[in-house]
C-alpha positions in Angstrom: 148.8 47.6 55.0 148.0 48.6 51.4 144.8 49.4 49.5 144.0 47.5 46.4 142.3 48.1 43.0 139.9 45.2 42.6 138.8 43.6 39.4 135.1 43.7 38.4 135.0 39.9 38.9 135.9 40.4 42.6 133.4 43.2 43.1 130.6 41.0 41.7 131.2 38.5 44.4 130.3 40.8 47.2 127.7 43.6 47.8 129.2 47.0 47.1 128.0 50.4 48.2 129.1 53.4 46.2 132.1 55.2 47.8 131.6 58.9 47.6 134.9 59.9 49.0 138.5 58.6 49.1 142.1 59.6 48.6 142.4 62.0 45.7 145.6 60.2 44.7 145.3 56.5 43.9 148.1 54.0 44.5 149.3 51.6 41.8 148.9 48.0 43.0 152.2 46.2 43.8 151.1 43.3 41.5 151.4 45.7 38.5 155.1 46.3 39.1 157.7 43.7 38.0 161.1 44.2 39.7 164.4 43.3 38.1 166.7 45.2 40.5 169.6 43.9 42.7 168.5 45.6 45.9 164.8 44.9 46.5 164.1 41.8 44.4 166.7 39.7 46.3 165.1 40.8 49.6 161.6 39.9 48.4 162.9 36.6 47.1 164.6 35.9 50.5 161.4 36.8 52.2 159.5 34.3 50.0 162.0 31.4 50.3 163.4 32.0 53.8 161.6 34.4 56.0 158.0 33.3 55.4 158.8 29.5 55.8 160.9 30.2 58.9 158.0 32.3 60.4 155.5 29.5 59.8 157.9 27.0 61.2 158.4 29.0 64.3 154.7 29.6 64.7 154.3 25.8 64.8 157.4 25.2 67.0 156.5 27.8 69.6 152.9 26.7 70.0 151.1 29.5 68.2 149.4 27.1 65.9 148.7 24.7 68.8 146.8 27.5 70.5 144.3 27.5 67.6 144.0 23.7 67.7 143.3 23.8 71.5 140.8 26.6 71.0 138.9 24.4 68.5 138.9 21.6 71.1 138.1 24.0 73.9 140.6 22.4 76.2 144.2 22.6 77.1 146.4 25.5 78.4 147.3 28.6 76.3 150.9 27.7 75.6 152.6 30.9 74.5 153.3 34.1 76.5 151.1 36.8 75.1 147.4 36.8 74.1 148.3 38.6 70.9 150.5 35.7 69.7 147.7 34.8 67.4 148.7 37.7 65.2 152.0 36.1 64.3 150.1 33.6 62.2 147.9 36.2 60.7 150.8 38.5 59.7 152.7 35.6 58.1 149.6 34.6 56.2 149.4 38.2 55.0 153.0 38.1 53.8 152.5 34.7 52.2 149.4 36.1 50.4 151.3 39.0 49.0 153.9 36.6 47.8 151.3 34.3 46.2 149.8 37.3 44.4 153.0 37.6 42.3 154.6 34.2 42.7 152.1 31.4 42.5 153.1 28.5 44.8 150.7 25.6 45.1 152.4 24.1 48.1 152.4 27.4 50.0 148.8 28.0 49.0 147.7 24.6 50.3 149.6 25.1 53.6 148.0 28.5 54.1 144.6 26.9 53.5 145.4 24.3 56.1 146.1 27.0 58.6 142.9 28.8 57.7 141.0 25.6 58.4 142.5 25.5 61.8 141.7 29.1 62.4 138.1 28.6 61.3 137.7 25.7 63.8 138.9 27.9 66.6 136.2 30.6 65.8 133.3 30.6 68.2 129.8 30.3 66.7 129.0 34.1 66.9 132.3 35.0 65.3 134.5 35.7 68.3 138.1 34.5 67.7 140.7 34.8 70.4 142.5 31.7 71.5 143.6 33.0 74.9 140.0 33.0 76.1 138.4 30.3 74.0 140.8 27.5 75.1 139.8 28.0 78.8 137.5 30.9 79.5 137.9 30.5 83.3 141.7 30.6 83.4 142.6 33.4 81.1 145.7 35.0 82.6 146.3 38.5 84.0 146.1 40.3 80.7 142.7 39.1 79.8 139.4 40.0 81.6 136.9 37.5 82.8 134.4 38.8 80.2 135.0 39.6 76.5 136.7 42.9 75.9 136.8 43.7 79.6 140.5 44.7 79.4 140.5 45.8 75.7 141.4 49.3 76.7 144.7 48.2 78.2 146.1 44.7 77.8 143.9 42.0 76.3 144.5 42.9 72.6 141.3 41.3 71.5 140.7 44.0 68.8 144.3 44.1 67.9 144.2 40.4 67.1 141.0 41.0 65.1 142.7 43.9 63.1 145.6 41.8 62.0 143.2 39.0 61.0 141.2 41.5 58.9 144.4 42.7 57.2 145.5 39.1 56.5 142.1 38.0 55.3 141.8 40.9 52.9 145.3 40.2 51.5 144.5 36.5 51.1 141.2 37.2 49.3 142.7 39.7 46.9 145.6 37.4 46.1 143.7 34.1 45.7 140.1 35.1 45.1 139.2 32.6 47.9 136.7 33.5 50.5 137.7 31.0 53.2 139.6 33.4 55.3 137.6 36.5 54.4 134.4 34.9 55.6 136.0 34.2 59.0 137.1 37.9 59.2 133.7 39.2 58.1 131.9 37.1 60.7 134.2 38.5 63.4 133.8 42.1 62.1 130.0 41.8 62.2 130.3 40.7 65.8 132.5 43.7 66.6 130.1 46.1 64.9 127.2 44.6 66.9 129.0 45.1 70.2 130.7 48.5 69.7 129.2 51.7 68.4 127.0 54.6 69.4 124.6 53.5 72.2 126.6 50.3 72.6 130.0 49.5 74.2 132.6 52.1 73.8 136.4 51.7 74.1 139.6 53.1 72.7 141.4 49.9 71.6 144.6 49.5 73.7 146.7 48.5 70.7 145.4 50.0 67.4 145.2 48.2 64.1 141.6 47.1 64.1 140.8 50.5 62.6 143.1 49.9 59.6 141.7 46.3 59.2 138.1 47.5 59.2 138.9 50.0 56.5 140.3 47.1 54.4 137.1 45.1 54.8 135.0 48.2 53.9 137.0 48.6 50.7 136.3 45.0 49.8 132.6 44.8 50.7 131.5 48.4 50.6 129.7 47.7 54.0 129.5 51.1 55.7 129.3 49.5 59.2 133.0 48.7 58.9 134.0 52.2 58.1 131.7 53.6 60.8 133.2 51.3 63.4 136.8 52.3 62.4 135.8 56.0 62.9 134.0 55.2 66.1 137.2 53.6 67.6 139.2 56.6 66.6 136.7 59.0 68.1 136.5 57.0 71.3 139.9 58.2 72.3 140.3 60.9 75.1 137.1 60.1 76.9 138.0 57.5 79.5 137.3 59.0 83.0 139.8 56.8 84.8 142.9 58.6 83.7 144.8 61.2 85.7 145.5 64.1 83.4 147.9 65.6 85.9 150.1 62.5 86.1 153.4 62.2 84.3 153.1 58.5 84.1 152.1 57.6 80.5 150.0 54.6 81.6 148.1 56.7 84.2 147.4 59.7 82.0 146.4 57.6 78.9 149.2 58.9 76.6 150.7 55.4 76.4 147.6 54.3 74.5 147.2 57.6 72.6 144.1 58.1 74.8 144.9 61.2 76.8 142.7 63.5 74.7 140.5 63.2 71.6 142.5 62.8 68.4 141.2 66.0 66.9 142.7 67.9 69.9 146.1 66.1 69.8 149.1 67.9 68.3 151.9 65.6 69.5 152.9 62.0 68.9 152.7 60.3 72.3 153.0 56.9 73.8 153.8 53.5 72.3 155.3 54.3 68.9 153.9 51.3 67.0 150.4 51.8 68.3 150.6 55.5 67.4 151.7 54.8 63.8 148.9 52.4 63.2 146.4 54.9 64.7 147.7 57.8 62.6 147.5 55.6 59.4 144.0 54.7 60.2 143.1 58.3 60.9 144.3 59.2 57.4 142.2 56.4 55.9 139.1 57.5 57.7 139.7 61.2 56.9 140.0 60.3 53.2 136.9 58.1 53.2 134.7 60.4 55.2 136.0 63.8 54.2 136.5 64.7 57.9 138.8 67.7 57.7 139.2 67.8 61.5 141.0 64.4 61.4 143.2 65.5 58.5 144.2 68.6 60.5 145.0 66.5 63.5 147.4 64.1 61.8 149.0 67.0 59.9 149.9 68.5 63.3 151.1 65.2 64.7 153.2 64.4 61.6 154.8 67.8 61.9 155.6 67.1 65.5 157.3 63.8 64.6 159.4 65.1 61.8 160.5 68.3 63.5 161.1 66.8 67.0 160.8 63.0 67.4 162.4 61.0 64.6 165.9 59.6 64.5 168.3 60.4 61.7 167.9 56.9 60.2 164.1 57.1 60.3 163.6 55.2 63.6 160.7 56.0 65.9 160.5 55.4 69.7 163.2 56.9 71.9 162.3 55.1 75.2 162.5 51.5 76.0 160.2 52.2 78.9 156.9 51.6 77.1 158.5 51.4 73.6 157.4 54.9 73.2 158.1 58.4 72.0 160.1 60.6 74.3 159.6 64.3 74.9 160.4 66.8 72.1 164.0 66.5 71.0 164.6 63.5 73.3 166.6 61.3 71.0 169.2 59.5 73.0 171.7 57.2 71.1 172.9 54.8 73.8 169.4 53.8 74.8 167.5 54.4 71.5 164.6 51.9 71.1 163.5 52.2 67.5 161.3 49.1 67.3 161.3 47.6 63.8 157.4 47.6 63.9 157.5 51.3 64.5 159.3 51.9 61.3 156.8 49.6 59.5 153.9 51.6 61.0 155.7 54.8 59.9 155.9 53.6 56.3 152.1 52.9 56.3 151.4 56.3 57.8 153.6 58.4 55.6 152.3 56.7 52.4 148.8 57.6 53.5 149.9 61.2 54.2 151.2 61.3 50.6 147.9 60.0 49.3 146.1 62.7 51.2 148.3 65.6 50.2 150.4 64.6 47.2 153.6 66.1 48.7 156.9 64.4 48.1 158.1 65.2 51.7 156.0 62.2 52.9 157.8 59.9 50.5 161.1 61.4 51.6 160.4 60.3 55.1 159.1 56.9 53.9 162.2 56.4 51.9 164.4 57.2 54.9 162.6 54.7 57.0 162.4 52.0 54.3 166.1 52.0 53.4 167.5 52.5 56.9 165.6 52.0 60.1 163.3 49.4 58.7 165.4 46.8 56.8 168.0 47.1 59.5 165.5 45.0 61.5 166.1 41.9 59.4 169.5 40.2 58.9 170.8 39.5 55.4 170.1 35.8 56.0 166.4 36.5 56.1 165.9 34.7 59.4 167.6 36.8 62.1 166.1 40.0 63.4 166.3 43.1 65.6 163.4 44.0 67.7 165.1 47.3 68.6 167.5 49.1 66.3 170.3 50.7 68.2 172.1 53.9 67.3 175.3 52.9 69.1 176.8 49.9 70.8 179.9 50.1 72.9 182.1 47.3 74.3 180.0 47.3 77.5 176.9 46.4 75.4 174.8 48.5 77.7 171.9 49.0 75.3 168.7 48.0 77.0 167.3 44.7 75.7 170.2 44.4 73.3 173.3 42.2 73.3 174.9 43.3 70.1 173.6 40.5 67.9 170.5 39.4 66.0 168.0 36.8 67.2 166.1 34.2 65.3 162.9 34.8 67.3 161.6 36.7 70.3 159.1 35.8 73.0 157.2 38.8 71.6 157.9 38.2 67.9 155.8 40.9 66.4 158.7 42.4 64.4 159.8 39.3 62.4 156.3 38.5 61.3 155.5 42.1 60.5 158.5 42.2 58.1 157.0 39.2 56.2 154.1 41.4 55.1 155.9 44.7 54.5 158.8 43.5 52.3 156.7 42.0 49.4 154.6 45.1 49.3 157.4 47.5 48.5 156.7 47.8 44.8 153.3 49.2 45.7 154.9 52.4 47.0 156.6 53.2 43.7 153.8 54.8 41.7 150.6 56.7 42.2 148.0 58.4 40.0 145.7 61.4 40.0 143.7 61.9 36.8 146.3 62.8 34.2 149.2 62.9 36.6 151.5 59.9 37.2 153.7 60.1 40.3 157.1 58.3 40.4 158.0 57.9 44.1 160.6 55.2 44.4 163.4 54.3 42.1 163.8 50.5 41.5 164.7 48.7 38.3 161.3 47.4 37.1 158.5 47.7 34.6 155.0 48.8 35.4 151.8 48.5 33.3 149.0 50.8 34.0 146.3 53.0 32.4 146.7 56.8 32.1 143.9 58.7 30.5 142.3 55.3 29.9 145.2 54.4 27.6 147.8 51.6 28.3 151.2 52.9 29.4 154.3 50.9 30.3 157.2 52.5 32.1 160.6 50.7 32.5 163.0 51.9 35.1 166.7 51.3 34.7 169.0 52.3 37.6 171.4 51.1 40.2 169.7 52.9 43.1 170.4 53.5 45.9 174.1 53.3 45.0 173.9 55.5 41.9 171.8 58.5 41.0 171.5 58.0 37.3 167.8 57.1 36.7 166.4 56.2 33.3 162.7 55.8 32.4 161.5 54.4 29.1 157.9 55.2 28.4 155.9 53.1 26.0 152.5 53.9 24.7 150.6 52.5 21.7 149.5 56.0 20.7 150.7 59.5 21.9 149.4 60.2 25.4 149.7 63.6 27.0 150.1 63.5 30.7 152.2 64.9 33.5 155.0 62.6 34.7 155.9 63.7 38.2 159.3 62.4 39.3 160.1 62.9 43.0 163.3 64.9 43.5 164.4 63.5 46.9 164.9 66.1 49.6 168.5 64.9 50.1 169.2 65.9 46.4 168.1 69.4 47.2 170.1 69.9 50.4 167.3 68.9 52.7 168.2 66.1 55.2 164.6 65.9 56.4 161.6 68.1 55.8 162.3 70.1 59.0 165.2 71.7 60.9 165.7 68.6 63.0 168.6 67.5 60.8 170.6 69.5 58.2 173.5 68.9 55.9 176.7 70.6 57.0 178.1 70.5 53.5 175.4 71.7 51.1 175.9 70.7 47.5 175.9 73.1 44.5 175.1 70.3 42.1 171.5 70.3 40.9 169.5 67.3 39.6 169.5 67.3 35.8 166.7 66.0 33.6 166.8 65.0 30.0 164.0 64.0 27.6 165.2 62.0 24.6 168.8 63.1 25.3 168.0 66.8 25.5 168.4 68.7 28.8 165.0 70.3 29.8 163.9 72.9 32.3 161.4 71.6 34.8 159.2 73.1 37.4 159.1 71.7 40.9 155.7 71.1 42.4 155.4 69.8 46.0 158.8 68.1 45.6 158.2 66.6 42.1 159.7 67.6 38.8 156.7 67.9 36.5 157.4 66.8 32.9 154.4 67.3 30.6 154.4 66.1 27.0 152.7 63.8 24.5 154.5 60.7 25.5 155.0 58.1 22.8 156.7 54.8 22.2 160.3 54.6 23.4 160.5 58.1 24.9 163.3 58.3 27.4 163.4 60.4 30.5 166.7 60.6 32.4 167.2 62.0 35.8 170.6 62.5 37.3 170.6 62.8 41.1 174.0 64.0 42.6 175.3 61.3 45.0 177.5 63.2 47.3 178.7 62.2 50.7 176.9 64.4 53.2 177.7 65.3 56.8 174.5 65.4 58.8 174.2 67.5 62.0 171.3 67.6 64.4 169.3 70.6 65.8 171.1 71.9 68.8 168.1 71.0 70.9 169.0 67.3 70.4 171.6 67.5 73.2 172.9 63.9 72.6 174.1 64.9 69.1 175.8 68.2 69.9 179.3 68.3 68.4 178.7 65.2 66.3 178.1 64.3 62.7 176.4 61.4 60.9 177.1 60.4 57.3 174.6 60.0 54.4 175.0 59.2 50.7 171.8 59.3 48.6 169.0 57.9 50.7 171.4 55.7 52.8 172.5 56.5 56.3 175.8 55.1 57.3 177.4 53.7 60.5 180.8 52.5 61.5 181.1 48.9 62.7 183.9 47.2 64.6 184.7 44.7 61.8 186.1 47.5 59.6 187.7 49.8 62.1 190.3 48.0 64.1 187.8 46.4 66.4 186.3 49.6 67.8 184.1 52.5 66.8 183.7 54.4 70.1 187.1 56.0 69.7 186.7 57.5 66.2 186.8 61.2 65.5 185.6 62.8 62.3 187.0 66.4 62.0 185.3 68.9 59.7 188.3 68.6 57.3 187.8 64.9 56.7 187.8 63.9 53.0 185.6 60.9 52.1 185.5 58.7 49.1 182.9 56.1 48.2 183.7 52.6 47.0 181.3 49.7 46.1 182.5 46.5 47.7 180.7 43.4 46.3 182.5 41.1 48.6 180.9 42.2 51.9 177.3 42.3 53.2 175.8 41.2 49.8 177.4 44.1 48.1 177.4 47.6 49.6 178.7 51.1 48.9 181.2 51.9 51.6 182.6 55.3 52.6 186.3 55.6 53.1 188.6 58.2 54.9 191.6 58.6 57.1 190.5 59.8 60.5 192.0 60.2 64.0 191.2 57.7 66.7 191.7 57.8 70.4 194.3 55.2 71.4 195.2 54.1 74.9 198.7 52.6 75.2 199.8 51.0 78.4 198.0 52.1 81.5 198.6 55.9 81.4 199.0 57.2 77.8 196.1 58.5 75.8 196.7 60.0 72.3 195.1 60.2 68.9 196.5 58.6 65.8 195.4 58.4 62.2 193.8 55.3 60.9 191.8 54.1 57.9 188.1 54.5 58.4 185.2 52.6 56.7 181.5 53.2 57.0 178.8 50.8 55.9 175.1 51.3 55.3 173.3 51.3 58.7 170.9 48.6 57.6 173.7 46.2 57.1 175.3 46.2 60.5 175.4 43.2 62.9 175.7 40.6 60.1 179.3 39.7 60.9 179.2 39.0 64.6 179.0 41.1 67.7 180.9 44.3 68.3 180.8 48.1 68.5 178.8 50.3 66.2 178.0 53.9 66.0 176.0 56.3 63.8 177.1 59.7 65.3 180.7 60.7 65.5 182.3 63.4 67.5 184.1 66.1 65.4 186.8 66.8 68.0 188.0 65.5 71.4 186.3 67.3 74.2 186.6 64.7 76.9 187.5 61.0 77.4 185.1 58.4 78.7 186.9 55.5 80.2 185.0 52.2 79.5 186.0 48.9 81.1 185.3 45.6 79.6 
């Protein structure tokens, strides 16, 4: 998930090898940032008090914990559906660990330790840990081979389970300084390294994340075998002789698993969108830590493909429900959009690593689009109801695949709810980054951060009402004058760029430019890779103000996205909007938004925990009687996309036709 700066005390507890290479840009640990805002802090608190406890409770009620108990006893019958159900416990422990890092909770810590005890008892003597096999090695089910790792390339998810365990164990160790979970993970990782590698067993893991997890363990221990194994698994792709390269079937040609060709030869995002995002994040890690430019060039090309041809307007990834995968270039249907929540989470991990590699604000622009829209849409405002898929439109027929127009408390495959428990508390870690005498400000959230710049203590306090308002204030405090570059991201949307490509564009470009003041005086500033660079000798109580114009934008898609021809979407600041039945006379599929429509924005504290709404008067298609079809003006309200489906079941849409071209008759 995230990389961490470790204290000397932690380093002394484990053998460390010198790291010669790494990201040139260093993240600022989320524990250094103290939030005080009204947008993210309540979500993090809800995650702590509602989502994490509900996830643990559901892990117990559904038998996920029982699977570990039975594995320790080596008897019983695996009692959940999928062999990767172990990971729901791991991910929730990871989220709980992030929470413990900033909000000590003895009761939660004791409970997590009790789960770790159960996990340890389920681990086999050589380090193998996979309850679906250990419970009853003879009766393992169709997804699992008779021998260890026999079906790892396709269905068993043995290394996927291990990867999530490594991520959770690293988070737990760094939060609590306890080794109880870390030792379990290291024992398993040592086994994995003894089995896989040059001259040993080779496989491209069917569901990636073990690569990211191994990097985490390498960062903690400095043990080169872990980094080498991560690189080995990446380089194993594209060499399986059993695939049919001529087949259009993604399972038969290997693309479903990102295994159709070696990663250094790939130039397109293919296959299962979550697996792909995890792989590309790991490739960035390994490229940074090894200095392998061929890996960097590969993910640069793949990123370009996604952002120019394969991302939804609200940051969603994965066009096709068949395989939860990317479609062809420009294949972005609305009525069957898949957009798995986990894919948005993987996209955040990947884009942040791309920023750490290159220092360009365009990666944070994409990260922000995902974070504020297609990611948090996956969790209800109550903190315990979820979307697995994130639709782009729902009509009264509710014909969206795997979607009935309302949220669920849990899923048979519940990867998304537990994944959210670990992403949400880490959000403050995406706000800042450093490179020598340069301090990057990436996200705008009311907060304070304490860090070192030029080996001198610096505190920065952010004051804003983002994402609803664009007035940003930064108060810089230093004990002594400290000269450094403060690089403040100027979001692409504030410079007339809907996304860093021609896939989407603003129909109504703004003439307003972001304004920057230092201690009340307007200053000229240079833009470098999307950042306003302000250099000065910063001293106590210096104030930097940035004013981002918050205009309502009409978004249009590239004409090659055939599903969006003649339609517009709405954006204000970083927030994408949708219309929902509850605000629009019970329907949204009949709304027209002509090019002459005038919008106003209005904050409504009474709905959806407080949101900025967009208002207008628009024509709507009305059917009267059995024969008459006409348009009539009606009041229109749009709400942030992330907030829909919190008031019951009904129609929703993101894209609106600009004129009537034909009529589609739908029957209830």
